[in-house]
BAFIDREN-406302 format. One record per atom (N, C-alpha, C, O): y, z, x. Coordinates in steps of 0.05 Angstrom, whole numbers, plus 5000, padded with zeros to 4 digits. Layout:
N
YZX;...
***
This chain:
339
160485374324;158785494302;157485764312;157585974299;156185734338;155185974351;156986194353;156186414347;159686164361;161586364365;161986484337;161986724334;162186294317;162786424289;160686594280;161186814270;157986504285;155686674279;155786974290;155287184278;156586934319;156287214332;159087344325;159187584327;161087244318;163687394308;162887544282;163487784279;161487394264;160887544239;158987764246;159387984236;156887734264;155487954269;156988194281;156488424273;158788144297;160588364310;162188484285;162588724285;163188314265;164788424246;163188634227;164188844219;160688554220;158788684204;157788954219;157689164206;157288954244;156989154259;159389354260;158989594258;161589234263;163889414262;164589564236;165789784235;163789424214;164289534188;162289764183;162989974172;159689704189;157489914189;158290154204;157990374193;159390114230;160490354245;162390504230;162090744225;164590354222;166990484209;165990644184;166990864178;163990534170;163290644146;162090944149;162391124133;160790944171;159491234180;161791414192;161991654187;163491294208;165691434219;167391584199;168291804204;167991454176;170091544156;169091814142;170591994133;166291824141;164891994123;165892314124;166792434104;165592414145;166592704148;169492724150;170692904138;170792574162;174192574164;175292554138;177392684133;174092404119;175092374090;175392614077;177392684065;173092784080;172793014069;175393204079;176993314064;175293194104;177393364122;180393314112;181993494108;180693044111;183292964101;183793034073;185793174067;182192954057;182593004028;182793314024;184393404007;181493464037;181493764035;184193874044;185394044031;185393764069;187693864081;189893824064;191693994064;190093594048;192293514033;193293734012;195593804011;191293833996;192294043977;192694323990;194194483979;191294384014;191194614026;193894644041;195094864042;194894424052;197194454068;199894404048;201994534048;199294184032;201594104012;202694303994;205094343990;200394433981;201194603958;202994843967;204994893953;202394983988;204495203998;206995084005;209095203998;207194854017;209594744024;211094663997;213594693996;209794563977;211594463951;212294733939;214394743927;210694963939;211795223927;213895363942;215295503929;214195343966;216095493982;218495333991;220695433989;218195074000;220294944013;221394713997;223194574007;220394653971;221394443956;221994523928;221494743919;223294293913;223694363887;221494253868;221794223843;219394193880;216894073864;214794283862;212394223859;215794553863;213794753859;211994733834;209694823833;213194593814;211694563787;209094443790;207094513778;209294203811;207094053814;204594203826;202294153819;205194393844;203294553855;201994723836;199594773838;203494833815;202895023794;201094853774;199094963764;201694623770;200494473753;197994383763;196294333746;197594343785;194794283801;192994533800;190694503793;193994773805;192495033802;191595083773;189395183766;193495023758;192995063726;190794883717;189194963700;190594623728;188894453720;186094533730;184094493716;185994643755;183494723769;182494953753;180094963748;184095133744;183195353726;182095253701;179895343694;183295083687;182594983662;179894863661;178194913644;179694693683;177394503689;174994653704;173094523712;175294883706;173495063730;170595003721;168994973740;169794993699;166794993691;165594683697;163194653701;167394483696;166494213695;164494163718;162394053713;165094233745;162994153766;160594303764;158694243779;160194533746;157694663743;156194553718;154094653711;157394333703;156194243678;155893903681;156293743663;155293843705;154993533708;156793373719;156293143725;159593513722;161593353736;162593123720;161993083696;164292973735;165192723723;164292483741;165792363756;161492403736;160292183751;161691913749;162391833727;162091773769;163391513766;161391293775;160991283800;160091123759;158390903769;159790723790;158290613806;162490683790;164190513807;164090653836;163690523856;164490913837;164291033863;161591033877;161290983900;159891083860;156991063871;156190813881;154390793898;157490593869;156490283877;158690193898;158689953905;160490343908;162390233929;160790063951;158690163960;161689843958;160789683981;160589824006;158989744023;162290044012;162090224034;159690324039;158590324061;158690424015;155990544019;153590394030;151790484044;153890144021;151589904030;152089904060;150189944075;154389864069;154789884101;153990124113;152890104134;154290374101;153090594110;150190594111;149090674131;148890514091;145890494089;144690304111;142590354123;146290064116;145089884133;145589984163;144289904182;147790184167;147990264194;145290354210;144790304233;143590484193;141090634203;138790424208;138190354231;137590354186;138390324158;136690544144;134790654155;137690594118;136290824104;134890694078;135790494067;132790804072;130790684052;129790934033;128991144042;129990874007;128791033987;125690913982;125290673979;123691083983;120791013978;120091133955;120491383954;118890993934;117791133912;114591133914;113390933922;113391343907;110591323906;109491373879;107191303874;110791483862;110291543832;112591503815;114891533823;112191413790;113991413773;114991683764;113491873764;117591693755;118891953743;119391913713;121291773706;117892013697;118191963668;120892093657;121392323665;122491963642;125192063633;124292243610;126092323596;122292303605;121492533582;121592833596;121393043583;121692823621;121993083635;124393113656;125592923664;124993363663;126793403682;125393463709;122993533709;126993443734;125793453759;127493603777;129993593776;125993773795;127593873819;126293743846;124193823856;127793533855;126993373881;127593543903;129893573909;125693643916;126193833939;126093663963;124093533968;128293663980;128693494003;128293624029;129393834035;126693494044;126193584072;126593354091;126393124083;127093404118;128493644128;131693634123;132693434112;133193824130;136093814130;137093594148;138593424139;136293614173;137693424195;140393574198;141093784186;141893434217;144593544225;146493504203;148193674199;146493274188;148393214170;147293074139;148792984121;144993094139;143192994114;143992724106;144492674082;144192544124;144992234118;143392124097;144392004078;140492164099;138592044079;138992144053;139191994034;139192384050;139492524023;141992404008;141792323985;144192404022;146792334014;146892054005;147892003983;145891874019;145891584012;143991533988;144791413968;141591633990;139491583970;140191723943;139691603922;141391943942;141592093918;144892113909;145392183886;146592073922;149492103915;150891793915;153291773909;149491603921;150591363919;148191153909;145791223909;148990913903;147190713894;146090503916;144790313910;146790573941;146090403962;143490313966;142890083972;141390533962;138890433960;137590383936;135190333935;138990403916;138090283887;136390513873;134190473863;137690763873;136090973859;135990913831;133890983821;137790803815;137690733786;135990523783;134890523760;135390353799;133290143795;130690233803;128690133791;130390413823;127790513832;126690713811;124390703804;128390903801;127791103782;129491083757;131391233752;128490853740;130490773716;130391023697;128391163695;132791083684;133091283663;133091553674;133291743658;132991613699;133391853713;136191913726;136991773744;137392093718;140292143730;140292363753;139792603747;140792293777;140792493799;142992663804;145192553802;142892903810;145193083816;144293223839;142493393837;145693133865;145393253890;147093533896;149493543896;145393743901;146893973903;147894033933;146793943953;150094183933;151494233959;152894513954;152794643933;154094593977;155494863977;157694853956;159294663953;157795083941;159695113922;162695113931;164495023916;163195203954;165995203965;167594943963;170094933960;166094733966;167194473962;168694423939;170594273940;167894553916;168994503893;171494663886;172794623866;172094843903;174595003903;176994853913;179194953911;176794603924;178794473934;179394243918;177794063913;182194243908;182894023894;182593733908;182593723932;182393503896;181993223907;179193193917;177893003910;178193373935;175293383945;173793413922;171793273919;174493593905;172693683881;172093413864;169793333859;174393293858;174093013842;172492833853;170892703840;172992783884;171192593897;168392643899;166992443897;167392873903;164592953903;163392953876;160992913873;164992993856;163693013830;163392703822;161492623809;165192543830;164692273821;161992143832;161091943820;160792253852;158492143863;155992283851;153692193855;156492493835;154392593818;153292833836;150892903835;155092963854;154293213866;155593483851;157793503839;153493683855;154093903840;153694143856;152494113877;154594393850;153894603865;150994673868;149494603850;150094793887;147594853891;147095173883;146095343899;147795223859;147295523850;145695503825;145395293813;144795743818;142895763797;144395683770;143495513755;146295803766;148095703742;148395423738;147895323716;149195283757;149794973755;146994843750;146494703731;145194903767;142194773765;141094803742;140094613730;141095073731;139695143705;141094993680;139794903661;143894963681;145394823660;144294513659;143894393638;143794403685;143194113685;140394063672;139893863659;138594273678;135994273674;135294323643;133294223632;136994463632;136494573604;138294483580;137794503557;140794373591;142794353571;143594033567;145193953549;142493883584;143493613585;141093383577;141093143582;138993543561;136993363553;134993313574;134593483592;133493073571;131393033593;132392783613;134492663608;130792713632;131492513649;133392613670;134992453679;133492853678;135292943697;133893023722;131693133720;134792983745;133493073771;135693213787;137793093791;135393433796;137293563813;135893583843;133593663846;137393503863;136193493890;137393713905;139793743908;135293883917;135994093932;134794073961;132493993963;136194153982;135394154009;134994434016;136794564027;132394544009;131794824009;132194954039;132595194041;131894794057;131894894085;134995004093;135495184108;136894864080;139494944081;140794874107;139494724123;143094964114;144594904137;142895054160;142794944182;141795254157;140095394177;138095224189;137495224213;136895064172;134794834183;135994654204;134494554221;138794584203;139794414218;139494484250;139494314268;139294744253;138794834281;135994764296;135594764320;134094704274;131594624283;131094324288;129094244299;133094164278;132393864283;132993774307;134893864320;131293584317;131693444341;129593234342;127493264329;129793014357;127992764355;125092874363;124593014383;123292794343;120492884346;119993144331;117693234330;121793254321;121093534307;120293504281;121193314268;118493674268;117893654241;117393934231;115293994219;119294124237;119394394229;121594454206;123894374208;120694574187;122394644164;122194904156;120195034160;124195024144;124395294134;123495264105;124695114089;121295394098;120295394069;118395624062;118095684039;117295754082;115495974077;116496194059;114996314044;119296244061;120396464047;122496354026;123996504014;122496094023;124595964006;122995913980;121495723977;123596113958;121896093934;123796063910;122796033888;126396053914;128196073889;127795803876;127695803851;127595583888;127295333873;124495333855;124495213834;122395483864;120295493849;120395653823;119195583803;121995893826;122696053806;124695933786;124596013762;126495743795;127995603779;126395383761;126995353737;124495263771;122595073760;121195193740;120795063719;120295433742;118595623724;120495653700;119695573678;122795753702;124595833681;125495603665;126295653642;125495363675;126695153665;124294933653;124794783634;122094953665;119994773661;120194503672;118894313664;122094483693;122394243708;120294193729;119394373743;119593933732;117593873750;118593883780;120793803786;116793983797;117693973826;116493683839;114293583834;118493593855;117793363867;118293343898;120593333906;116293343914;116693373944;117893103953;117192883944;119993123974;120892883988;121292934017;122093154024;120892734033;121092804059;122592554073;121892324069;124592624087;126092384100;125192324131;126292434150;123492194132;122392084163;124591974178;125691774169;125292064200;127391954215;130092104215;131792044232;130492324193;132892454194;133492634219;135792684226;131192714232;131492894257;131992714281;132592814303;131792424278;131692254304;134692134308;135292004328;136292184289;138992054293;141092184309;143192074316;140492454315;142192584334;140692764353;138692894346;141592774380;140392964399;141793224398;144193214398;140493484397;141693734393;141093884421;138893874432;143294014430;143094164456;142794474449;144494584435;140894584459;140494864462;140794974490;138994924506;142795114499;142895164528;141595404536;141195584520;140895434563;139095644574;140395914566;142895924565;138696134560;139596394554;140796504580;139996434603;142596674577;143796814600;146296634613;147596724632;146896414604;149096254613;151496264596;151396304571;153696234608;156496274591;156396104567;157096184545;155595864571;155695634550;153995694524;154495614502;151595854533;149395954512;150996164498;150996174473;152296334513;153796564498;155796484477;156096594455;157396244489;159696154473;158095984447;159095984424;155895864451;154595704428;153495904410;153695844386;152496144415;151196344397;153496464382;153196514358;155696524394;157796654377;159496434360;160696514340;159696204367;160495994349;158595954323;159495904300;155895974331;154195964305;154596174288;154896124264;154596424297;155296674282;157796664268;157796744245;160296544279;162596554265;162696344245;163996384225;161396114248;161195884231;159695984204;160695954181;157396094209;155696194187;157096404169;156896404145;158396564182;159896804169;162196714155;162696814133;163896524165;166296424152;165896194132;167096184111;164196004141;163995774124;161495744113;161095544099;159395904118;156895894107;155095664117;152995604105;155895534140;154495314151;153795384182;154995564194;151995234194;151295314222;152795114241;153094874235;153695244266;154595044283;152694904304;151495044321;152494674303;150594514319;151594364340;153394204337;150494414363;151694274386;150094014392;148094014407;151093784381;149393554379;151193314386;153593324384;149893094395;150992824402;149192624396;146892664391;150492354396;149092134390;150491914407;150791934431;151191714392;151991424407;154991444403;156091604388;156191274419;159291214421;159690994399;158190944380;162190874405;162890664389;161690384396;161890194381;160290374420;158690174429;155890274434;155690484445;153790134427;151190204428;150690244461;151590094478;149190464465;148790554491;150490724501;149990814523;152790794490;154990954501;154491264486;152991294467;155791444498;155391724488;157591804469;159991744474;156791944449;158992004425;157492164408;155292264413;158992194381;157992354361;157192214337;156492344317;157091964337;155791774318;152991814318;151891904339;151491764295;148691774294;147691544308;148991334308;145391564319;143791334331;142891134309;142191214287;142990904313;141890684294;138790704291;137390524300;137790904280;134690914273;134190964243;135691104229;132090844236;131490824210;130791084196;129291244208;131791144172;131391374156;129891304131;131091164115;127291394126;125891304103;125191564085;123491734093;126491564062;126191824046;123991724026;124291534011;121591874028;119291824014;119192063991;119092303995;119291943966;119392153942;116392173932;115291963926;115392363930;112292423923;112092433894;113792353878;109392553887;108392573863;109292823848;109093033859;110392803824;111393033807;109093223806;106793153804;109993483810;107993733804;108993863775;111093983773;107293823757;107693933731;107994233735;106494343751;109994373721;110694663721;110894753696;112194613681;109594983687;109895093659;112495223657;113495323677;113695233633;115895383626;115295673624;113595743608;116695863641;116096163639;118496313641;119396343663;119896423619;122196533621;122896743642;125096753653;120596923648;120697113668;118397113684;116697283681;118196913703;115696883720;115297123739;117197203752;112897233742;112497443759;112297333790;112297083795;112097513809;111797443834;109297273841;109197093857;107097363826;104497233833;104396933821;102896763831;105896883800;106196633788;108096443807;107396203810;110096533818;112096423837;110496323859;110496083866;108896523872;107596513895;105196273892;104696143912;103996243868;102096043863;103295813865;102395653882;105295733849;106395493848;107995403875;108395173881;108895613889;109895563915;107995453934;108795283950;105295573935;103095483951;102195193941;101195043958;102495133917;101594873906;103694643916;103094423925;106194753914;108394543927;108094503955;108194273963;107694703972;106994664001;104594484004;104794314022;102294493990;100294333991;101094033986;100293854000;102494003966;103093723958;105093623979;105093373983;106793773992;108693674012;106893614037;107093394048;105493774044;103693684069;102093454063;101693294082;100993394038;099593164033;101592914034;100892704044;103792954024;105892734026;106492654057;106592424063;106792864075;107792814100;105192704113;105592514129;103092784109;100592684126;099992394117;099092224133;100592334091;099792044083;101791844095;100991614099;104291924101;106491724109;107291754137;108691574147;106491964154;107792014179;107291794199;109091714214;104691694199;104091484218;105691234209;106891104227;105991144184;107490914176;110190924185;111390714189;111391174189;114491184193;114891314222;116891454227;112991274240;113591294268;112291554282;112491594306;110891744266;110091974279;107191964284;105691854268;106292084308;103292074316;101692184294;102492334276;099392094295;097192214279;096592494279;095792614259;096892614303;096392904308;098893064299;098793304297;101092924293;103593114286;102793284259;101393184241;103693524258;103393674237;106093774224;107993814238;106293804198;108693954191;108594244192;106894374179;110594354209;110894634216;112394754194;114694654190;111594954179;112995094159;113595384171;111795514181;115895454169;116495754182;118495884158;119296114161;
***
């Protein structure tokens, strides 16, 4: 009986590890299939019509991902995501209700290396978003380039993921009634370079586009902070003047220019606990969603109005951070650094 118990523990641990391991490779594999296969079908086979039909469908359906996509409750509720959530574990914490009479922009901090907490909490039902915030439909914003790739596009749309551009977000906040929440990680990929265990530094000082969008649509702003997101990987920044630092900086520039993302030199655990690898450490991530900040609807807000509500948002975020930092493992003296 004892051996059976430990065998079950090992199996559960293995499934949790596999659920995290598959995450990024699945996107790469699904993206590679059409990118590699379609040119091959067009040039080297008699199935060129299949490639043409795929491109024709992409053109015909082009606006769908900017208008809410094709959400699938089945995909969002896959058991896979529960294993993923329990690997860390990840938790969604509500501090205030979100009324379905309004629309919301949930502003998420920090980005972390790969934004595990934001993905699991808002793109899946592993932590029970629909139960915690009933009658609210979440749309997680990400890079638009993902939606240019067949198959990957369908996969991410099924989870309620949308492009993080003004056109798509404004549509969701004005054309689909009330009870919608778009989630934006305003620090962006650049913020990933700031993350490391113990850090609480975010890019926000000059990030005001989300405030302007809230004013134009009348959507309430909701601060959220994922405590522990910066703890799940170690990031290396090599000494200036060394060849490896030169290589690191040039990779960062190339990735930013070509892919719109930053190149992070990070590591975590391996397949077994205590070993070295690229898997995240098994450390808890607690995403705390704060109190909604009412925003008036102004079609053409001026700079002073944007600055006013940006300052109010920063104040609300600092309050949220200070109220919960000790509970989730940070010292009382830790401050939220905004740059």
